[in-house]
PDB file of N, CA, C and O in Angstrom, chain B, residues numbered from 101:
ATOM      1  N   UNK B 101      91.567  93.857 120.499  1.00  0.00           N
ATOM      2  CA  UNK B 101      91.448  95.208 120.012  1.00  0.00           C
ATOM      3  C   UNK B 101      90.004  95.533 119.633  1.00  0.00           C
ATOM      4  O   UNK B 101      89.495  96.598 119.982  1.00  0.00           O
ATOM      5  N   UNK B 102      89.346  94.623 118.923  1.00  0.00           N
ATOM      6  CA  UNK B 102      87.953  94.832 118.529  1.00  0.00           C
ATOM      7  C   UNK B 102      87.096  93.772 119.188  1.00  0.00           C
ATOM      8  O   UNK B 102      87.477  92.604 119.255  1.00  0.00           O
ATOM      9  N   UNK B 103      85.941  94.184 119.674  1.00  0.00           N
ATOM     10  CA  UNK B 103      85.067  93.219 120.328  1.00  0.00           C
ATOM     11  C   UNK B 103      84.014  92.659 119.389  1.00  0.00           C
ATOM     12  O   UNK B 103      83.360  91.667 119.711  1.00  0.00           O
ATOM     13  N   UNK B 104      83.841  93.285 118.228  1.00  0.00           N
ATOM     14  CA  UNK B 104      82.864  92.777 117.262  1.00  0.00           C
ATOM     15  C   UNK B 104      83.416  92.882 115.840  1.00  0.00           C
ATOM     16  O   UNK B 104      84.353  93.631 115.563  1.00  0.00           O
ATOM     17  N   UNK B 105      82.807  92.115 114.966  1.00  0.00           N
ATOM     18  CA  UNK B 105      83.161  92.171 113.548  1.00  0.00           C
ATOM     19  C   UNK B 105      82.838  93.566 112.989  1.00  0.00           C
ATOM     20  O   UNK B 105      83.570  94.088 112.148  1.00  0.00           O
ATOM     21  N   UNK B 106      81.760  94.148 113.456  1.00  0.00           N
ATOM     22  CA  UNK B 106      81.369  95.480 112.997  1.00  0.00           C
ATOM     23  C   UNK B 106      82.417  96.522 113.351  1.00  0.00           C
ATOM     24  O   UNK B 106      82.734  97.384 112.531  1.00  0.00           O
ATOM     25  N   UNK B 107      82.963  96.454 114.570  1.00  0.00           N
ATOM     26  CA  UNK B 107      84.012  97.399 114.970  1.00  0.00           C
ATOM     27  C   UNK B 107      85.242  97.251 114.088  1.00  0.00           C
ATOM     28  O   UNK B 107      85.834  98.247 113.673  1.00  0.00           O
ATOM     29  N   UNK B 108      85.625  96.029 113.803  1.00  0.00           N
ATOM     30  CA  UNK B 108      86.799  95.787 112.957  1.00  0.00           C
ATOM     31  C   UNK B 108      86.558  96.295 111.544  1.00  0.00           C
ATOM     32  O   UNK B 108      87.425  96.947 110.962  1.00  0.00           O
ATOM     33  N   UNK B 109      85.388  96.003 110.990  1.00  0.00           N
ATOM     34  CA  UNK B 109      85.057  96.460 109.636  1.00  0.00           C
ATOM     35  C   UNK B 109      85.051  97.991 109.605  1.00  0.00           C
ATOM     36  O   UNK B 109      85.535  98.588 108.644  1.00  0.00           O
ATOM     37  N   UNK B 110      84.520  98.615 110.621  1.00  0.00           N
ATOM     38  CA  UNK B 110      84.453 100.074 110.683  1.00  0.00           C
ATOM     39  C   UNK B 110      85.859 100.685 110.763  1.00  0.00           C
ATOM     40  O   UNK B 110      86.126 101.714 110.141  1.00  0.00           O
ATOM     41  N   UNK B 111      86.754 100.051 111.527  1.00  0.00           N
ATOM     42  CA  UNK B 111      88.127 100.528 111.634  1.00  0.00           C
ATOM     43  C   UNK B 111      88.791 100.561 110.253  1.00  0.00           C
ATOM     44  O   UNK B 111      89.360 101.579 109.859  1.00  0.00           O
ATOM     45  N   UNK B 112      88.717  99.452 109.524  1.00  0.00           N
ATOM     46  CA  UNK B 112      89.366  99.394 108.222  1.00  0.00           C
ATOM     47  C   UNK B 112      88.696 100.324 107.218  1.00  0.00           C
ATOM     48  O   UNK B 112      89.374 100.941 106.396  1.00  0.00           O
ATOM     49  N   UNK B 113      87.386 100.429 107.278  1.00  0.00           N
ATOM     50  CA  UNK B 113      86.673 101.344 106.397  1.00  0.00           C
ATOM     51  C   UNK B 113      87.106 102.779 106.662  1.00  0.00           C
ATOM     52  O   UNK B 113      87.373 103.534 105.726  1.00  0.00           O
ATOM     53  N   UNK B 114      87.175 103.154 107.925  1.00  0.00           N
ATOM     54  CA  UNK B 114      87.611 104.508 108.283  1.00  0.00           C
ATOM     55  C   UNK B 114      89.023 104.779 107.790  1.00  0.00           C
ATOM     56  O   UNK B 114      89.304 105.864 107.281  1.00  0.00           O
ATOM     57  N   UNK B 115      89.920 103.801 107.936  1.00  0.00           N
ATOM     58  CA  UNK B 115      91.305 103.991 107.491  1.00  0.00           C
ATOM     59  C   UNK B 115      91.354 104.211 105.980  1.00  0.00           C
ATOM     60  O   UNK B 115      92.101 105.070 105.510  1.00  0.00           O
ATOM     61  N   UNK B 116      90.578 103.457 105.217  1.00  0.00           N
ATOM     62  CA  UNK B 116      90.559 103.612 103.761  1.00  0.00           C
ATOM     63  C   UNK B 116      90.033 104.999 103.393  1.00  0.00           C
ATOM     64  O   UNK B 116      90.614 105.686 102.552  1.00  0.00           O
ATOM     65  N   UNK B 117      88.944 105.401 104.019  1.00  0.00           N
ATOM     66  CA  UNK B 117      88.349 106.701 103.715  1.00  0.00           C
ATOM     67  C   UNK B 117      89.293 107.840 104.111  1.00  0.00           C
ATOM     68  O   UNK B 117      89.453 108.798 103.354  1.00  0.00           O
ATOM     69  N   UNK B 118      89.915 107.746 105.284  1.00  0.00           N
ATOM     70  CA  UNK B 118      90.872 108.781 105.711  1.00  0.00           C
ATOM     71  C   UNK B 118      92.044 108.884 104.743  1.00  0.00           C
ATOM     72  O   UNK B 118      92.486 109.984 104.413  1.00  0.00           O
ATOM     73  N   UNK B 119      92.548 107.734 104.288  1.00  0.00           N
ATOM     74  CA  UNK B 119      93.666 107.749 103.354  1.00  0.00           C
ATOM     75  C   UNK B 119      93.257 108.392 102.038  1.00  0.00           C
ATOM     76  O   UNK B 119      94.011 109.179 101.465  1.00  0.00           O
ATOM     77  N   UNK B 120      92.077 108.062 101.564  1.00  0.00           N
ATOM     78  CA  UNK B 120      91.579 108.675 100.323  1.00  0.00           C
ATOM     79  C   UNK B 120      91.477 110.184 100.486  1.00  0.00           C
ATOM     80  O   UNK B 120      91.849 110.933  99.583  1.00  0.00           O
ATOM     81  N   UNK B 121      90.972 110.635 101.635  1.00  0.00           N
ATOM     82  CA  UNK B 121      90.874 112.077 101.873  1.00  0.00           C
ATOM     83  C   UNK B 121      92.257 112.715 101.951  1.00  0.00           C
ATOM     84  O   UNK B 121      92.463 113.802 101.411  1.00  0.00           O
ATOM     85  N   UNK B 122      93.203 112.061 102.611  1.00  0.00           N
ATOM     86  CA  UNK B 122      94.565 112.595 102.737  1.00  0.00           C
ATOM     87  C   UNK B 122      95.227 112.738 101.371  1.00  0.00           C
ATOM     88  O   UNK B 122      95.997 113.669 101.136  1.00  0.00           O
ATOM     89  N   UNK B 123      94.918 111.806 100.479  1.00  0.00           N
ATOM     90  CA  UNK B 123      95.500 111.836  99.136  1.00  0.00           C
ATOM     91  C   UNK B 123      94.630 112.607  98.142  1.00  0.00           C
ATOM     92  O   UNK B 123      94.965 112.712  96.962  1.00  0.00           O
ATOM     93  N   UNK B 124      93.533 113.134  98.620  1.00  0.00           N
ATOM     94  CA  UNK B 124      92.580 113.851  97.769  1.00  0.00           C
ATOM     95  C   UNK B 124      92.094 112.976  96.609  1.00  0.00           C
ATOM     96  O   UNK B 124      91.969 113.432  95.473  1.00  0.00           O
ATOM     97  N   UNK B 125      91.829 111.720  96.926  1.00  0.00           N
ATOM     98  CA  UNK B 125      91.298 110.773  95.944  1.00  0.00           C
ATOM     99  C   UNK B 125      89.785 110.763  96.084  1.00  0.00           C
ATOM    100  O   UNK B 125      89.249 110.578  97.176  1.00  0.00           O
ATOM    101  N   UNK B 126      89.108 110.964  94.968  1.00  0.00           N
ATOM    102  CA  UNK B 126      87.646 110.953  94.986  1.00  0.00           C
ATOM    103  C   UNK B 126      87.137 109.579  95.428  1.00  0.00           C
ATOM    104  O   UNK B 126      87.640 108.538  95.005  1.00  0.00           O
ATOM    105  N   UNK B 127      86.133 109.615  96.286  1.00  0.00           N
ATOM    106  CA  UNK B 127      85.556 108.382  96.830  1.00  0.00           C
ATOM    107  C   UNK B 127      84.052 108.590  96.883  1.00  0.00           C
ATOM    108  O   UNK B 127      83.550 109.300  97.754  1.00  0.00           O
ATOM    109  N   UNK B 128      83.335 107.976  95.957  1.00  0.00           N
ATOM    110  CA  UNK B 128      81.894 108.217  95.833  1.00  0.00           C
ATOM    111  C   UNK B 128      81.104 107.551  96.957  1.00  0.00           C
ATOM    112  O   UNK B 128      81.620 106.697  97.678  1.00  0.00           O
ATOM    113  N   UNK B 129      79.854 107.956  97.091  1.00  0.00           N
ATOM    114  CA  UNK B 129      78.973 107.334  98.080  1.00  0.00           C
ATOM    115  C   UNK B 129      78.821 105.842  97.821  1.00  0.00           C
ATOM    116  O   UNK B 129      78.799 105.048  98.761  1.00  0.00           O
ATOM    117  N   UNK B 130      78.715 105.456  96.552  1.00  0.00           N
ATOM    118  CA  UNK B 130      78.585 104.033  96.231  1.00  0.00           C
ATOM    119  C   UNK B 130      79.854 103.260  96.591  1.00  0.00           C
ATOM    120  O   UNK B 130      79.772 102.120  97.049  1.00  0.00           O
ATOM    121  N   UNK B 131      81.023 103.866  96.390  1.00  0.00           N
ATOM    122  CA  UNK B 131      82.269 103.213  96.791  1.00  0.00           C
ATOM    123  C   UNK B 131      82.308 103.025  98.308  1.00  0.00           C
ATOM    124  O   UNK B 131      82.731 101.977  98.794  1.00  0.00           O
ATOM    125  N   UNK B 132      81.872 104.028  99.045  1.00  0.00           N
ATOM    126  CA  UNK B 132      81.821 103.931 100.514  1.00  0.00           C
ATOM    127  C   UNK B 132      80.844 102.846 100.954  1.00  0.00           C
ATOM    128  O   UNK B 132      81.153 102.031 101.824  1.00  0.00           O
ATOM    129  N   UNK B 133      79.663 102.847 100.340  1.00  0.00           N
ATOM    130  CA  UNK B 133      78.663 101.847 100.710  1.00  0.00           C
ATOM    131  C   UNK B 133      79.167 100.436 100.434  1.00  0.00           C
ATOM    132  O   UNK B 133      78.952  99.532 101.242  1.00  0.00           O
ATOM    133  N   UNK B 134      79.830 100.242  99.311  1.00  0.00           N
ATOM    134  CA  UNK B 134      80.351  98.914  98.983  1.00  0.00           C
ATOM    135  C   UNK B 134      81.416  98.494  99.986  1.00  0.00           C
ATOM    136  O   UNK B 134      81.491  97.326 100.368  1.00  0.00           O
ATOM    137  N   UNK B 135      82.225  99.432 100.404  1.00  0.00           N
ATOM    138  CA  UNK B 135      83.261  99.159 101.389  1.00  0.00           C
ATOM    139  C   UNK B 135      82.648  98.740 102.724  1.00  0.00           C
ATOM    140  O   UNK B 135      83.191  97.874 103.410  1.00  0.00           O
ATOM    141  N   UNK B 136      81.543  99.337 103.088  1.00  0.00           N
ATOM    142  CA  UNK B 136      80.878  99.039 104.359  1.00  0.00           C
ATOM    143  C   UNK B 136      80.042  97.761 104.323  1.00  0.00           C
ATOM    144  O   UNK B 136      79.797  97.152 105.364  1.00  0.00           O
ATOM    145  N   UNK B 137      79.608  97.356 103.142  1.00  0.00           N
ATOM    146  CA  UNK B 137      78.675  96.247 103.027  1.00  0.00           C
ATOM    147  C   UNK B 137      79.360  94.901 103.264  1.00  0.00           C
ATOM    148  O   UNK B 137      80.496  94.678 102.846  1.00  0.00           O
ATOM    149  N   UNK B 138      78.640  94.017 103.944  1.00  0.00           N
ATOM    150  CA  UNK B 138      79.116  92.652 104.166  1.00  0.00           C
ATOM    151  C   UNK B 138      77.921  91.723 104.199  1.00  0.00           C
ATOM    152  O   UNK B 138      76.952  91.977 104.915  1.00  0.00           O
ATOM    153  N   UNK B 139      77.980  90.647 103.429  1.00  0.00           N
ATOM    154  CA  UNK B 139      76.849  89.725 103.435  1.00  0.00           C
ATOM    155  C   UNK B 139      76.784  88.908 104.717  1.00  0.00           C
ATOM    156  O   UNK B 139      75.748  88.312 105.011  1.00  0.00           O
ATOM    157  N   UNK B 140      77.859  88.866 105.481  1.00  0.00           N
ATOM    158  CA  UNK B 140      77.858  88.090 106.718  1.00  0.00           C
ATOM    159  C   UNK B 140      77.540  88.919 107.960  1.00  0.00           C
ATOM    160  O   UNK B 140      77.342  88.358 109.038  1.00  0.00           O
ATOM    161  N   UNK B 141      77.487  90.230 107.830  1.00  0.00           N
ATOM    162  CA  UNK B 141      77.220  91.096 108.987  1.00  0.00           C
ATOM    163  C   UNK B 141      75.722  91.362 109.120  1.00  0.00           C
ATOM    164  O   UNK B 141      75.058  91.762 108.164  1.00  0.00           O
ATOM    165  N   UNK B 142      75.220  91.135 110.302  1.00  0.00           N
ATOM    166  CA  UNK B 142      73.779  91.311 110.526  1.00  0.00           C
ATOM    167  C   UNK B 142      73.346  92.771 110.437  1.00  0.00           C
ATOM    168  O   UNK B 142      72.174  93.048 110.181  1.00  0.00           O
ATOM    169  N   UNK B 143      74.264  93.703 110.642  1.00  0.00           N
ATOM    170  CA  UNK B 143      73.916  95.127 110.589  1.00  0.00           C
ATOM    171  C   UNK B 143      74.071  95.720 109.187  1.00  0.00           C
ATOM    172  O   UNK B 143      73.871  96.919 108.996  1.00  0.00           O
ATOM    173  N   UNK B 144      74.422  94.898 108.223  1.00  0.00           N
ATOM    174  CA  UNK B 144      74.626  95.365 106.864  1.00  0.00           C
ATOM    175  C   UNK B 144      73.359  95.103 106.041  1.00  0.00           C
ATOM    176  O   UNK B 144      72.909  93.964 105.916  1.00  0.00           O
ATOM    177  N   UNK B 145      72.796  96.176 105.487  1.00  0.00           N
ATOM    178  CA  UNK B 145      71.563  96.077 104.709  1.00  0.00           C
ATOM    179  C   UNK B 145      71.916  95.976 103.232  1.00  0.00           C
ATOM    180  O   UNK B 145      72.645  96.807 102.691  1.00  0.00           O
ATOM    181  N   UNK B 146      71.387  94.948 102.598  1.00  0.00           N
ATOM    182  CA  UNK B 146      71.666  94.723 101.180  1.00  0.00           C
ATOM    183  C   UNK B 146      70.965  95.766 100.314  1.00  0.00           C
ATOM    184  O   UNK B 146      69.806  96.111 100.545  1.00  0.00           O
ATOM    185  N   UNK B 147      71.685  96.254  99.327  1.00  0.00           N
ATOM    186  CA  UNK B 147      71.135  97.150  98.313  1.00  0.00           C
ATOM    187  C   UNK B 147      71.388  96.467  96.976  1.00  0.00           C
ATOM    188  O   UNK B 147      72.495  96.536  96.443  1.00  0.00           O
ATOM    189  N   UNK B 148      70.360  95.803  96.427  1.00  0.00           N
ATOM    190  CA  UNK B 148      70.560  95.026  95.199  1.00  0.00           C
ATOM    191  C   UNK B 148      71.089  95.846  94.024  1.00  0.00           C
ATOM    192  O   UNK B 148      71.694  95.284  93.111  1.00  0.00           O
ATOM    193  N   UNK B 149      70.878  97.130  94.027  1.00  0.00           N
ATOM    194  CA  UNK B 149      71.318  97.978  92.919  1.00  0.00           C
ATOM    195  C   UNK B 149      72.730  98.529  93.106  1.00  0.00           C
ATOM    196  O   UNK B 149      73.308  99.078  92.168  1.00  0.00           O
ATOM    197  N   UNK B 150      73.284  98.389  94.297  1.00  0.00           N
ATOM    198  CA  UNK B 150      74.597  98.974  94.586  1.00  0.00           C
ATOM    199  C   UNK B 150      75.675  98.468  93.636  1.00  0.00           C
ATOM    200  O   UNK B 150      76.433  99.266  93.083  1.00  0.00           O
ATOM    201  N   UNK B 151      75.755  97.178  93.443  1.00  0.00           N
ATOM    202  CA  UNK B 151      76.786  96.620  92.559  1.00  0.00           C
ATOM    203  C   UNK B 151      76.632  97.137  91.135  1.00  0.00           C
ATOM    204  O   UNK B 151      77.627  97.404  90.461  1.00  0.00           O
ATOM    205  N   UNK B 152      75.400  97.279  90.676  1.00  0.00           N
ATOM    206  CA  UNK B 152      75.170  97.791  89.322  1.00  0.00           C
ATOM    207  C   UNK B 152      75.582  99.254  89.204  1.00  0.00           C
ATOM    208  O   UNK B 152      76.211  99.654  88.225  1.00  0.00           O
ATOM    209  N   UNK B 153      75.220 100.050  90.212  1.00  0.00           N
ATOM    210  CA  UNK B 153      75.611 101.469  90.177  1.00  0.00           C
ATOM    211  C   UNK B 153      77.125 101.614  90.222  1.00  0.00           C
ATOM    212  O   UNK B 153      77.703 102.423  89.497  1.00  0.00           O
ATOM    213  N   UNK B 154      77.760 100.824  91.079  1.00  0.00           N
ATOM    214  CA  UNK B 154      79.207 100.927  91.210  1.00  0.00           C
ATOM    215  C   UNK B 154      79.913 100.466  89.941  1.00  0.00           C
ATOM    216  O   UNK B 154      80.898 101.076  89.524  1.00  0.00           O
ATOM    217  N   UNK B 155      79.424  99.406  89.330  1.00  0.00           N
ATOM    218  CA  UNK B 155      80.081  98.919  88.110  1.00  0.00           C
ATOM    219  C   UNK B 155      79.914  99.898  86.949  1.00  0.00           C
ATOM    220  O   UNK B 155      80.721  99.901  86.019  1.00  0.00           O
ATOM    221  N   UNK B 156      78.877 100.724  86.999  1.00  0.00           N
ATOM    222  CA  UNK B 156      78.717 101.766  85.974  1.00  0.00           C
ATOM    223  C   UNK B 156      79.711 102.902  86.205  1.00  0.00           C
ATOM    224  O   UNK B 156      80.013 103.671  85.292  1.00  0.00           O
ATOM    225  N   UNK B 157      80.207 102.996  87.415  1.00  0.00           N
ATOM    226  CA  UNK B 157      81.103 104.075  87.823  1.00  0.00           C
ATOM    227  C   UNK B 157      82.583 103.684  87.694  1.00  0.00           C
ATOM    228  O   UNK B 157      83.412 104.491  87.273  1.00  0.00           O
ATOM    229  N   UNK B 158      82.903 102.425  88.065  1.00  0.00           N
ATOM    230  CA  UNK B 158      84.288 101.955  88.094  1.00  0.00           C
ATOM    231  C   UNK B 158      84.283 100.442  87.914  1.00  0.00           C
ATOM    232  O   UNK B 158      83.387  99.766  88.418  1.00  0.00           O
ATOM    233  N   UNK B 159      85.257  99.908  87.212  1.00  0.00           N
ATOM    234  CA  UNK B 159      85.320  98.453  87.030  1.00  0.00           C
ATOM    235  C   UNK B 159      85.673  97.776  88.353  1.00  0.00           C
ATOM    236  O   UNK B 159      86.267  98.392  89.238  1.00  0.00           O
ATOM    237  N   UNK B 160      85.304  96.513  88.474  1.00  0.00           N
ATOM    238  CA  UNK B 160      85.631  95.760  89.687  1.00  0.00           C
ATOM    239  C   UNK B 160      87.137  95.756  89.934  1.00  0.00           C
ATOM    240  O   UNK B 160      87.589  95.958  91.061  1.00  0.00           O
ATOM    241  N   UNK B 161      87.904  95.527  88.879  1.00  0.00           N
ATOM    242  CA  UNK B 161      89.362  95.471  89.014  1.00  0.00           C
ATOM    243  C   UNK B 161      89.927  96.812  89.478  1.00  0.00           C
ATOM    244  O   UNK B 161      90.807  96.857  90.337  1.00  0.00           O
ATOM    245  N   UNK B 162      89.419  97.900  88.907  1.00  0.00           N
ATOM    246  CA  UNK B 162      89.903  99.228  89.303  1.00  0.00           C
ATOM    247  C   UNK B 162      89.505  99.554  90.737  1.00  0.00           C
ATOM    248  O   UNK B 162      90.287 100.147  91.480  1.00  0.00           O
ATOM    249  N   UNK B 163      88.290  99.170  91.130  1.00  0.00           N
ATOM    250  CA  UNK B 163      87.834  99.419  92.498  1.00  0.00           C
ATOM    251  C   UNK B 163      88.697  98.641  93.491  1.00  0.00           C
ATOM    252  O   UNK B 163      89.154  99.192  94.493  1.00  0.00           O
ATOM    253  N   UNK B 164      88.913  97.363  93.206  1.00  0.00           N
ATOM    254  CA  UNK B 164      89.735  96.534  94.097  1.00  0.00           C
ATOM    255  C   UNK B 164      91.159  97.065  94.178  1.00  0.00           C
ATOM    256  O   UNK B 164      91.753  97.069  95.257  1.00  0.00           O
ATOM    257  N   UNK B 165      91.713  97.509  93.067  1.00  0.00           N
ATOM    258  CA  UNK B 165      93.061  98.071  93.046  1.00  0.00           C
ATOM    259  C   UNK B 165      93.112  99.375  93.851  1.00  0.00           C
ATOM    260  O   UNK B 165      94.063  99.612  94.596  1.00  0.00           O
ATOM    261  N   UNK B 166      92.105 100.200  93.700  1.00  0.00           N
ATOM    262  CA  UNK B 166      92.023 101.461  94.433  1.00  0.00           C
ATOM    263  C   UNK B 166      91.992 101.209  95.935  1.00  0.00           C
ATOM    264  O   UNK B 166      92.731 101.845  96.686  1.00  0.00           O
ATOM    265  N   UNK B 167      91.138 100.280  96.378  1.00  0.00           N
ATOM    266  CA  UNK B 167      90.998  99.974  97.803  1.00  0.00           C
ATOM    267  C   UNK B 167      92.287  99.340  98.334  1.00  0.00           C
ATOM    268  O   UNK B 167      92.762  99.706  99.409  1.00  0.00           O
ATOM    269  N   UNK B 168      92.846  98.400  97.592  1.00  0.00           N
ATOM    270  CA  UNK B 168      94.082  97.743  98.028  1.00  0.00           C
ATOM    271  C   UNK B 168      95.213  98.750  98.185  1.00  0.00           C
ATOM    272  O   UNK B 168      95.971  98.686  99.154  1.00  0.00           O
ATOM    273  N   UNK B 169      95.334  99.677  97.245  1.00  0.00           N
ATOM    274  CA  UNK B 169      96.372 100.695  97.332  1.00  0.00           C
ATOM    275  C   UNK B 169      96.179 101.604  98.536  1.00  0.00           C
ATOM    276  O   UNK B 169      97.139 101.948  99.225  1.00  0.00           O
ATOM    277  N   UNK B 170      94.932 101.991  98.785  1.00  0.00           N
ATOM    278  CA  UNK B 170      94.648 102.846  99.941  1.00  0.00           C
ATOM    279  C   UNK B 170      94.972 102.133 101.248  1.00  0.00           C
ATOM    280  O   UNK B 170      95.532 102.737 102.163  1.00  0.00           O
ATOM    281  N   UNK B 171      94.626 100.860 101.338  1.00  0.00           N
ATOM    282  CA  UNK B 171      94.931 100.076 102.546  1.00  0.00           C
ATOM    283  C   UNK B 171      96.440  99.974 102.741  1.00  0.00           C
ATOM    284  O   UNK B 171      96.942 100.166 103.848  1.00  0.00           O
ATOM    285  N   UNK B 172      97.159  99.672 101.667  1.00  0.00           N
ATOM    286  CA  UNK B 172      98.619  99.536 101.767  1.00  0.00           C
ATOM    287  C   UNK B 172      99.275 100.840 102.204  1.00  0.00           C
ATOM    288  O   UNK B 172     100.154 100.839 103.066  1.00  0.00           O
ATOM    289  N   UNK B 173      98.853 101.942 101.614  1.00  0.00           N
ATOM    290  CA  UNK B 173      99.460 103.236 101.955  1.00  0.00           C
ATOM    291  C   UNK B 173      99.059 103.690 103.354  1.00  0.00           C
ATOM    292  O   UNK B 173      99.851 104.327 104.047  1.00  0.00           O
ATOM    293  N   UNK B 174      97.859 103.375 103.767  1.00  0.00           N
ATOM    294  CA  UNK B 174      97.430 103.696 105.127  1.00  0.00           C
ATOM    295  C   UNK B 174      98.255 102.914 106.145  1.00  0.00           C
ATOM    296  O   UNK B 174      98.689 103.464 107.158  1.00  0.00           O
ATOM    297  N   UNK B 175      98.465 101.636 105.871  1.00  0.00           N
ATOM    298  CA  UNK B 175      99.274 100.801 106.756  1.00  0.00           C
ATOM    299  C   UNK B 175     100.703 101.331 106.824  1.00  0.00           C
ATOM    300  O   UNK B 175     101.280 101.438 107.907  1.00  0.00           O
ATOM    301  N   UNK B 176     101.269 101.660 105.669  1.00  0.00           N
ATOM    302  CA  UNK B 176     102.642 102.183 105.636  1.00  0.00           C
ATOM    303  C   UNK B 176     102.739 103.491 106.438  1.00  0.00           C
ATOM    304  O   UNK B 176     103.719 103.713 107.149  1.00  0.00           O
ATOM    305  N   UNK B 177     101.730 104.342 106.323  1.00  0.00           N
ATOM    306  CA  UNK B 177     101.730 105.607 107.077  1.00  0.00           C
ATOM    307  C   UNK B 177     101.629 105.332 108.580  1.00  0.00           C
ATOM    308  O   UNK B 177     102.289 106.001 109.375  1.00  0.00           O
ATOM    309  N   UNK B 178     100.816 104.361 108.969  1.00  0.00           N
ATOM    310  CA  UNK B 178     100.703 104.010 110.395  1.00  0.00           C
ATOM    311  C   UNK B 178     102.029 103.484 110.933  1.00  0.00           C
ATOM    312  O   UNK B 178     102.435 103.840 112.039  1.00  0.00           O
ATOM    313  N   UNK B 179     102.701 102.645 110.162  1.00  0.00           N
ATOM    314  CA  UNK B 179     103.988 102.090 110.575  1.00  0.00           C
ATOM    315  C   UNK B 179     105.023 103.216 110.713  1.00  0.00           C
ATOM    316  O   UNK B 179     105.764 103.278 111.694  1.00  0.00           O
ATOM    317  N   UNK B 180     105.058 104.100 109.713  1.00  0.00           N
ATOM    318  CA  UNK B 180     106.018 105.202 109.742  1.00  0.00           C
ATOM    319  C   UNK B 180     105.750 106.127 110.926  1.00  0.00           C
ATOM    320  O   UNK B 180     106.691 106.631 111.538  1.00  0.00           O
ATOM    321  N   UNK B 181     104.502 106.351 111.251  1.00  0.00           N
ATOM    322  CA  UNK B 181     104.158 107.233 112.368  1.00  0.00           C
ATOM    323  C   UNK B 181     104.554 106.627 113.719  1.00  0.00           C
ATOM    324  O   UNK B 181     104.799 107.361 114.676  1.00  0.00           O
ATOM    325  N   UNK B 182     104.619 105.302 113.802  1.00  0.00           N
ATOM    326  CA  UNK B 182     104.972 104.631 115.052  1.00  0.00           C
ATOM    327  C   UNK B 182     106.487 104.470 115.255  1.00  0.00           C
ATOM    328  O   UNK B 182     106.939 104.129 116.348  1.00  0.00           O
ATOM    329  N   UNK B 183     107.264 104.718 114.190  1.00  0.00           N
ATOM    330  CA  UNK B 183     108.712 104.562 114.293  1.00  0.00           C
ATOM    331  C   UNK B 183     109.312 105.739 115.051  1.00  0.00           C
ATOM    332  O   UNK B 183     108.892 106.879 114.853  1.00  0.00           O
ATOM    333  N   UNK B 184     110.281 105.478 115.912  1.00  0.00           N
ATOM    334  CA  UNK B 184     110.948 106.586 116.605  1.00  0.00           C
ATOM    335  C   UNK B 184     111.684 107.456 115.598  1.00  0.00           C
ATOM    336  O   UNK B 184     112.287 106.956 114.649  1.00  0.00           O
ATOM    337  N   UNK B 185     111.627 108.731 115.812  1.00  0.00           N
ATOM    338  CA  UNK B 185     112.264 109.690 114.899  1.00  0.00           C
ATOM    339  C   UNK B 185     113.682 109.956 115.319  1.00  0.00           C
ATOM    340  O   UNK B 185     114.380 110.738 114.673  1.00  0.00           O
TER     341      UNK B 185
END
């Protein structure tokens, strides 16, 4: 399905962002950047201040819970959309 790690990361990032928009959940630029960032991806540029800015905005636990919930609901919506009516 994906030929690169970047394509796979982009797919999941897009799904999270789309779900947040569908639910009208605020998603800041720093939250988006953190979602896109990967220390193992060569195309990911480190921003040493990103973690500090994000932690001033939302706790790590709340951010992880927010992302996990969006992923779960996005997956459930994809499954429901694929089921015959």
